[in-house]
C-alpha positions as CSV (number, residue, x, y, z in Angstrom):
1,M,189.3,68.1,95.2
2,T,188.6,68.7,91.8
3,R,190.5,68.2,88.6
4,A,190.9,72.1,88.4
5,D,192.5,71.5,92.1
6,A,195.0,68.9,90.8
7,I,196.0,71.1,87.8
8,A,196.5,74.1,89.9
9,R,198.7,71.8,92.3
10,A,200.8,71.1,89.3
11,H,201.3,74.6,88.4
12,H,202.1,75.5,91.8
13,E,205.1,73.1,91.6
14,L,206.5,75.6,88.9
15,H,205.3,78.7,90.5
16,S,206.8,77.9,93.9
17,G,210.5,77.0,92.5
18,A,209.8,73.3,93.9
19,F,210.1,72.0,90.2
20,L,213.0,73.8,89.1
21,A,215.0,73.1,92.1
22,E,214.4,69.2,91.9
23,L,215.4,69.5,88.5
24,D,218.5,71.2,89.1
25,R,219.1,68.4,91.3
26,R,218.9,66.1,88.8
27,V,220.7,67.6,85.9
28,A,223.8,68.1,88.2
29,F,224.3,63.8,88.0
30,Q,226.7,63.6,85.1
31,T,224.8,60.9,83.6
32,E,226.4,60.4,80.2
33,S,226.0,57.1,79.0
34,Q,228.4,57.4,76.1
35,N,231.1,58.0,78.8
36,P,232.3,54.6,80.1
37,E,233.5,56.4,83.0
38,R,230.0,57.6,84.2
39,G,228.7,54.2,85.5
40,D,228.7,55.2,89.1
41,V,226.8,58.2,88.2
42,L,224.1,56.4,86.2
43,R,223.7,54.1,89.2
44,A,223.7,57.0,91.8
45,Y,221.0,59.0,89.8
46,L,218.5,56.1,90.1
47,E,219.4,55.1,93.6
48,Q,220.0,58.5,95.3
49,D,217.2,60.4,93.4
50,L,214.7,58.6,91.6
51,Q,214.0,55.8,94.2
52,P,213.7,58.3,97.2
53,A,211.3,60.5,94.8
54,F,209.0,57.4,94.0
55,S,209.1,56.2,97.7
56,K,207.3,59.7,98.4
57,L,204.8,58.6,96.2
58,D,204.1,55.1,97.8
59,F,205.9,53.6,94.9
60,T,207.9,50.3,95.5
61,T,211.3,50.3,93.6
62,R,213.9,48.0,92.7
63,L,217.1,48.1,90.5
64,I,217.3,45.9,87.3
65,E,220.7,44.9,86.4
66,S,221.6,45.2,82.7
67,P,222.0,41.7,81.1
68,G,224.7,43.2,78.9
69,G,226.6,45.1,81.5
70,K,225.2,48.7,80.8
71,G,223.5,51.0,82.9
72,P,220.9,49.6,85.4
73,Y,217.0,50.1,85.2
74,L,214.8,51.3,87.7
75,L,211.4,49.7,88.1
76,A,208.9,51.4,90.2
77,E,205.1,50.2,91.1
78,Y,202.4,51.5,92.8
79,K,199.0,49.0,93.2
80,E,195.8,50.7,94.3
81,S,193.1,48.5,93.0
82,S,192.8,45.4,91.0
83,S,189.8,47.1,88.9
84,A,191.4,50.3,88.1
85,P,193.1,51.0,85.2
86,T,196.9,50.6,85.1
87,V,199.5,52.6,83.1
88,L,203.0,52.2,82.3
89,M,205.3,55.0,82.1
90,Y,208.9,55.1,80.9
91,G,211.8,57.6,81.1
92,H,215.6,57.8,80.6
93,G,218.0,59.2,83.1
94,D,221.1,59.3,80.8
95,V,222.1,62.0,78.5
96,V,224.5,62.7,76.1
97,D,227.9,64.7,76.6
98,G,227.7,67.6,78.4
99,M,229.9,69.8,75.9
100,V,231.4,72.0,78.5
101,G,232.7,75.0,77.0
102,E,230.7,75.3,74.2
103,W,227.5,76.8,75.9
104,R,226.2,80.4,75.4
105,D,228.1,82.5,77.9
106,N,229.9,79.6,79.2
107,L,227.0,78.3,81.0
108,D,227.7,74.9,83.3
109,P,225.5,72.3,81.6
110,W,225.4,70.3,84.7
111,R,223.3,73.3,86.5
112,T,220.1,74.8,85.4
113,T,220.2,78.4,84.4
114,T,217.0,80.5,83.7
115,V,217.3,83.2,81.1
116,G,213.8,84.5,80.3
117,N,211.7,82.1,79.3
118,R,214.5,79.4,78.8
119,V,215.9,77.2,81.4
120,Y,219.3,75.6,80.5
121,G,221.0,72.5,81.3
122,R,221.8,69.0,79.9
123,G,218.9,66.8,80.3
124,T,216.2,69.6,80.7
125,A,214.7,68.5,77.4
126,D,215.9,65.1,77.1
127,N,214.7,63.4,79.1
128,K,214.9,64.6,82.9
129,G,212.8,67.6,82.5
130,Q,210.3,65.4,80.9
131,H,210.0,62.5,83.3
132,S,210.3,65.3,86.2
133,I,207.2,66.9,84.9
134,N,205.4,63.5,84.8
135,L,206.4,62.8,88.7
136,S,205.3,66.1,89.7
137,A,201.9,65.8,88.0
138,L,201.4,62.2,89.9
139,R,202.7,64.0,93.1
140,A,199.8,66.8,92.4
141,V,197.3,64.4,91.5
142,R,197.9,62.4,94.6
143,E,197.7,65.5,96.9
144,A,194.5,66.4,95.3
145,R,193.0,63.1,96.0
146,G,194.0,62.8,99.6
147,G,197.1,60.4,99.1
148,R,195.4,58.4,96.3
149,L,196.1,58.3,92.6
150,G,192.7,56.5,91.4
151,F,194.5,53.9,89.3
152,N,197.5,51.7,89.4
153,A,200.9,53.2,88.1
154,K,204.3,51.4,87.0
155,F,207.2,53.2,85.6
156,I,210.3,52.2,84.3
157,V,213.7,54.2,83.7
158,E,216.4,53.1,81.8
159,T,220.0,54.8,81.5
160,G,221.1,53.5,78.2
161,E,218.5,55.4,75.7
162,E,221.4,57.5,74.3
163,I,223.5,54.5,73.3
164,G,220.3,53.0,71.5
165,S,218.9,51.3,74.5
166,P,220.5,48.0,74.1
167,D,219.1,45.8,76.7
168,L,215.5,47.4,76.9
169,R,213.6,45.0,75.0
170,Q,215.4,42.2,76.8
171,V,214.7,43.6,80.2
172,C,211.2,44.4,79.4
173,E,210.4,40.9,77.9
174,S,211.7,39.1,81.0
175,L,209.6,41.4,83.2
176,R,206.5,40.9,81.1
177,D,204.2,40.0,83.7
178,E,205.4,42.7,86.1
179,L,205.0,45.2,83.2
180,S,201.4,44.4,82.2
181,A,199.2,47.5,81.8
182,D,196.2,48.9,80.2
183,L,198.2,51.8,78.7
184,F,201.4,52.9,78.1
185,L,202.0,56.6,78.6
186,A,205.4,58.6,78.3
187,S,207.0,61.7,77.3
188,D,210.2,62.2,75.2
189,G,210.7,64.2,72.0
190,P,209.6,67.6,70.9
191,R,206.0,68.7,70.7
192,L,204.9,70.0,67.1
193,S,205.5,73.6,68.2
194,A,205.9,75.0,71.4
195,E,202.3,76.5,71.1
196,R,200.7,73.3,70.3
197,P,200.4,70.4,72.4
198,T,201.0,67.3,70.9
199,L,200.2,63.3,70.8
200,F,202.3,61.0,69.0
201,L,201.6,57.2,68.6
202,G,205.0,55.9,67.9
203,C,208.4,56.6,65.7
204,R,209.8,56.2,62.6
205,G,212.7,53.7,62.1
206,G,216.3,54.4,61.6
207,I,219.1,52.5,59.8
208,R,222.8,53.9,59.0
209,I,223.9,53.1,55.7
210,H,227.7,53.0,55.3
211,L,229.1,53.5,52.1
212,D,232.8,52.7,51.2
213,V,235.2,52.9,48.2
214,N,238.5,51.9,48.7
215,L,240.2,51.7,45.4
216,R,244.2,52.2,46.7
217,E,246.5,52.9,49.2
218,G,247.5,56.7,49.6
219,S,246.8,59.5,47.1
220,H,248.3,60.4,44.0
221,H,249.0,63.7,42.3
222,S,246.0,65.0,40.3
223,G,248.2,66.4,37.8
224,N,250.4,63.5,36.8
225,W,247.3,61.1,37.5
226,G,244.0,62.9,36.7
227,G,242.0,61.4,34.0
228,V,243.7,57.9,34.3
229,L,242.9,57.1,37.8
230,A,239.3,56.7,39.0
231,N,238.5,58.9,41.9
232,P,236.6,57.5,44.6
233,A,235.0,60.6,45.8
234,T,233.5,61.1,42.3
235,I,232.2,57.5,42.4
236,L,230.6,57.7,45.7
237,A,228.8,61.2,44.9
238,S,227.7,59.6,41.7
239,A,226.4,56.6,43.7
240,I,224.5,58.7,46.2
241,A,223.0,60.6,43.6
242,T,221.3,57.2,42.2
243,L,219.8,56.7,45.4
244,V,218.3,60.3,46.3
245,D,218.5,63.3,43.9
246,G,219.2,66.8,44.4
247,N,216.0,67.8,46.0
248,G,215.9,64.8,48.6
249,R,213.6,62.5,46.7
250,L,214.2,58.8,46.9
251,L,215.1,57.2,43.6
252,V,215.0,53.5,44.6
253,E,211.2,52.1,45.1
254,Q,212.4,49.6,47.8
255,L,213.6,52.6,50.0
256,K,209.9,54.1,49.8
257,P,207.0,53.3,52.0
258,P,203.5,52.0,51.2
259,R,201.1,54.5,49.8
260,L,199.9,57.1,52.3
261,S,196.4,55.6,53.5
262,N,193.6,58.2,53.8
263,Q,193.4,57.8,57.8
264,I,196.8,59.2,57.9
265,R,196.3,61.9,55.4
266,A,193.6,62.9,57.8
267,A,195.2,62.8,60.8
268,L,197.9,65.0,59.4
269,A,195.5,67.6,57.4
270,D,195.7,70.0,60.2
271,V,199.2,69.7,61.2
272,K,201.6,72.6,60.0
273,I,205.4,72.6,60.2
274,E,206.0,76.2,60.9
275,P,209.3,76.8,62.5
276,M,209.9,79.7,65.1
277,P,212.4,82.6,64.5
278,D,215.5,80.9,66.0
279,E,214.8,77.4,64.0
280,P,215.9,77.1,60.5
281,A,213.3,77.8,57.7
282,L,211.7,75.0,55.7
283,S,213.5,74.6,52.5
284,D,211.4,75.1,49.3
285,N,211.2,72.4,46.7
286,W,212.9,69.7,49.0
287,G,211.4,66.2,49.8
288,E,208.8,63.8,48.1
289,E,206.5,65.7,45.6
290,G,202.7,65.9,46.3
291,L,203.1,65.8,50.1
292,S,202.6,68.4,52.8
293,A,205.4,69.0,55.2
294,A,203.9,67.1,57.5
295,E,203.3,64.4,55.7
296,R,206.9,64.1,54.6
297,L,208.0,64.4,58.2
298,Y,205.7,62.1,59.9
299,A,204.4,59.5,57.1
300,W,207.5,59.3,54.9
301,N,210.7,57.8,54.2
302,T,214.0,59.9,53.9
303,L,217.6,59.2,53.2
304,E,219.9,61.7,54.6
305,V,223.6,62.1,54.2
306,L,225.0,62.4,57.5
307,A,228.8,62.6,56.7
308,M,231.2,62.2,53.9
309,S,235.0,62.0,53.8
310,A,237.7,62.1,51.0
311,G,241.1,63.6,51.2
312,N,241.8,66.1,53.9
313,I,239.6,69.0,53.8
314,D,241.3,71.0,56.4
315,K,244.9,70.4,54.4
316,T,244.0,69.8,51.1
317,A,246.6,68.5,48.7
318,N,246.6,68.4,44.9
319,A,246.0,64.6,44.8
320,I,243.3,62.0,44.2
321,P,242.4,60.4,47.3
322,G,242.7,56.5,47.4
323,R,239.1,56.1,49.4
324,A,236.0,58.0,50.1
325,Q,233.3,56.8,52.8
326,A,229.7,58.4,53.4
327,V,227.4,57.5,56.2
328,L,223.6,57.8,55.3
329,Q,220.5,57.4,57.3
330,L,217.1,55.8,56.3
331,R,214.4,57.2,58.5
332,F,211.1,54.7,57.7
333,V,207.8,54.4,58.9
334,V,205.6,51.3,59.5
335,G,205.1,49.1,56.4
336,T,208.7,49.6,55.0
337,K,210.6,46.3,54.4
338,V,213.9,47.0,55.8
339,D,215.3,43.5,56.9
340,N,217.4,43.2,53.9
341,I,218.0,46.9,53.1
342,A,222.0,46.6,52.5
343,D,221.4,43.9,50.2
344,V,218.7,45.9,48.2
345,I,221.1,49.2,48.1
346,R,224.2,46.7,47.2
347,A,221.9,45.2,44.3
348,H,220.9,48.8,43.2
349,L,224.5,50.0,43.1
350,H,226.0,47.2,41.5
351,G,223.2,47.6,38.6
352,K,224.0,51.1,38.3
353,G,227.9,50.3,37.6
354,F,229.0,50.6,40.9
355,P,230.1,47.3,42.1
356,M,233.1,48.7,44.1
357,I,231.1,50.2,46.5
358,E,231.1,48.4,50.0
359,V,227.7,48.5,52.0
360,Q,227.0,47.8,55.6
361,A,223.7,48.6,57.6
362,T,224.4,49.3,61.2
363,Q,222.4,51.1,64.3
364,R,219.0,50.0,63.8
365,F,215.8,51.7,65.2
366,A,212.4,49.9,64.5
367,A,209.4,51.6,63.3
368,S,206.4,51.3,65.3
369,R,202.9,53.2,65.9
370,T,199.6,52.7,67.7
371,D,196.5,52.1,65.4
372,L,194.8,55.5,65.1
373,E,191.4,53.8,65.9
374,S,192.6,53.1,69.3
375,P,190.0,54.2,71.9
376,W,192.7,55.6,73.8
377,V,194.0,58.0,71.1
378,N,190.8,60.1,71.4
379,W,190.7,59.5,75.1
380,T,194.1,61.1,75.4
381,A,193.4,63.9,72.9
382,E,190.3,65.0,74.5
383,S,191.8,65.2,77.9
384,I,194.8,67.4,76.6
385,R,191.9,69.6,74.9
386,K,189.9,69.7,78.2
387,T,192.9,71.1,80.0
388,T,194.5,73.6,77.5
389,G,191.5,74.5,75.4
390,K,193.6,73.3,72.4
391,A,193.0,70.5,70.0
392,P,196.5,68.7,70.2
393,A,198.3,67.6,67.2
394,V,197.8,63.7,66.8
395,L,200.8,62.2,65.0
396,P,200.7,58.9,63.5
397,N,204.4,59.0,64.6
398,F,207.4,60.9,65.9
399,G,209.8,61.9,63.1
400,G,212.9,60.4,65.2
401,S,213.5,57.4,66.8
402,L,212.4,56.0,70.0
403,P,212.3,52.4,71.4
404,N,208.6,52.4,71.4
405,D,208.7,49.2,69.4
406,V,209.5,47.6,72.8
407,F,206.3,48.9,74.5
408,S,203.9,48.6,71.2
409,D,204.9,45.1,69.9
410,A,207.0,43.5,72.6
411,L,204.5,44.3,75.2
412,G,201.5,44.7,73.2
413,L,200.4,48.0,74.8
414,P,198.6,51.2,73.3
415,T,201.2,53.8,73.1
416,M,200.6,57.3,74.1
417,W,203.5,59.9,73.9
418,V,202.9,63.2,75.0
419,P,206.0,65.4,74.7
420,H,207.2,68.3,76.9
421,S,209.9,69.8,74.6
422,Y,209.8,71.7,71.3
423,P,211.6,71.6,67.9
424,G,214.1,74.3,69.0
425,C,215.3,72.8,72.3
426,S,218.9,72.4,71.2
427,Q,218.7,68.5,72.6
428,H,222.0,66.8,71.8
429,A,223.8,70.2,71.5
430,P,225.1,72.8,73.5
431,D,222.3,75.1,74.8
432,E,219.8,72.5,75.7
433,H,216.8,73.9,77.3
434,I,213.3,73.6,78.1
435,L,210.6,76.8,77.8
436,L,209.1,77.7,81.3
437,S,205.6,78.1,79.1
438,V,205.7,74.7,77.8
439,T,206.7,73.2,81.2
440,E,203.6,74.9,82.7
441,E,201.4,73.7,80.4
442,A,202.7,70.3,80.2
443,L,202.3,69.9,84.2
444,G,198.8,70.8,83.7
445,I,198.4,68.7,80.9
446,M,199.7,65.5,82.8
447,A,197.7,66.3,86.0
448,G,194.8,66.2,83.9
449,L,195.4,63.0,82.2
450,F,196.2,61.3,85.4
451,W,193.2,62.8,87.1
452,D,191.1,61.5,84.3
453,L,192.9,58.2,84.4
454,G,191.5,58.0,87.9
455,E,188.1,58.6,87.0
456,M,187.8,55.4,85.0
457,P,185.9,52.8,86.5
458,R,187.6,50.3,84.3
459,A,190.2,50.6,81.3
460,L,189.3,51.1,77.8
461,S,189.4,48.4,75.5
462,S,192.2,47.2,74.2
463,A,191.0,45.8,71.1
464,A,192.7,47.0,67.7
465,S,194.9,48.9,70.5
466,H,198.0,48.9,68.4
467,G,199.8,48.5,64.9
468,A,202.4,46.5,63.7
């Protein structure tokens, strides 16, 4: 059998209906990790579905309990040769709320429904569809090699990614020896576009910034008190305007990342952000000046206002509110100093005349990325190009946040993420879906990667494999 045979077998998984049947079975598990009543379902997904699936591939499996009492973890391992490369893979079996009743044509989020090129269902894009693609590709390569993979493989599946992966680092550090590998290879998040295969090496970090202005109890008539009572909503809006301007540009130097390196600029030079017709158009004159859209999204920091509140917008009274609050989010790249970010913002606002604003930083995600000079970057990109005939977009990091730092920093592995979704997939929203066209290409990409990994006599050098 050949590389082409393995890829053909992976494509057959889709054409035969086997892949979609498997995905439908997995989507049916209502694994909402934000719902405290779904604990048994999270465990059942691992025990009843994934453990048997891995066993058929000759992986040994065991469940790891969460030290914090959250959902369990599945550790699967396949050993073939001490001299062969070892790859560590990752996926998450939990999903966000199903949002029953909010989907188009009243679709059931807990079953897959194919409409044209789209396959709808909660978890199809994030992340059941993606780790199912990787499992199917493993199966195709194993069959093509007559029951062998040609490399050693480990897979960790968590059930708490949608609640911030609260115990993942602790669990992985406790399993450091068991999770040792030459390469981390996983799939989550969207490609650059549906048409272009993508490789990203890490993720931006994220911190939520809570701003609260509490001036008094209750509201007071705007006619009787307007002009003599300070308005917390006005204060809050003015304060935010000193952090980020009306074009989304950062105004505080400490919130900005280090200067873009020539290496990062070169990596993003051919990356075009081109939304599909059903995706939002890029805003003109928005974001940092002098940067391309790709540099703004993948190599710069942004401060976004996620929510604001003052008074009752649905039942507006002619009254000055007593309090106002906002939640902002700083998305940041590697090199940004964020350890004391709340103090930085508090000091800035105090200096601008807003000492009454309370500042709190919560829900932190670390920024991390593998060094672009890692030999695994070119190896992965070349394998994808060989399979698809397309040069993949190589992104220094994903625009969003993932627990990449657990693998790149805590475990010290070069991290390669090959996503199988696309920006318009509606993850975390009603109508979540994957595209059949992307799924077919992704099955081939992963089969090609796994085949090429099995052709290696030994792992690539890990020198200079990851960055801070």
